[in-house]
C-alpha positions, 0 to 999 in steps of 0.5 A: 922385339924385331919387326919382320914385316914390310915397311908401312907408309908411316914408317917410310915417311918417318924415315925420310923425315929423320934422314933429311934432318941428317940423322944416322941409322944408329941415332934413329935406332938408339933414340927409338924413332922406328920401334922394332927396326934394326940399324941394318934394316934402317940402312937397307931401307934408306938405300932402297928409298935412295935417301942415304948420305953416302958420297954426298959432295962437300959444300963450301959452307961445310968446309968453312964450318969445319975449319971454324969449329977446328979453330974453336977447339972442337974434336972431330966427333963433335964436328961430324955431329954438327955437320951430319957426316960420319966421323970417318968422312969428317976426319978424312976431309980435314986431312985431305983439305989440310984444315988443321993447318989453313982455312979452306980455299976460296971465300967464306960464305957471307954468314961466316965472314965476321967469325973468319975475320976474327979467327984470322986476325987483322993481318988477313984484312 
């Protein structure tokens, strides 16, 4: 049953919590977190609350994580779920940055340095 009522404070709190965890409206609907709310309603209310993930800048950490996952053979869809981005945004960024062909520009975050060194081999040291 679809709700036509105003959003309750509890629903607002739950939506903010779920979106901050990186969940997309389709995931929220599919998993039944906001019973009776449509995907469109979740998207619209996310915009009203200004909690969308649209036009979020990419961090150095995300770029390196994407590159590492590509090197490990992950598909774009799986990578996008790991970094909480849409498949289209992830695919576009991989293409623009050339992450299939070379690592991101700049130094990897400390937490990834061992993995990066392993993937690049001894010739990069």
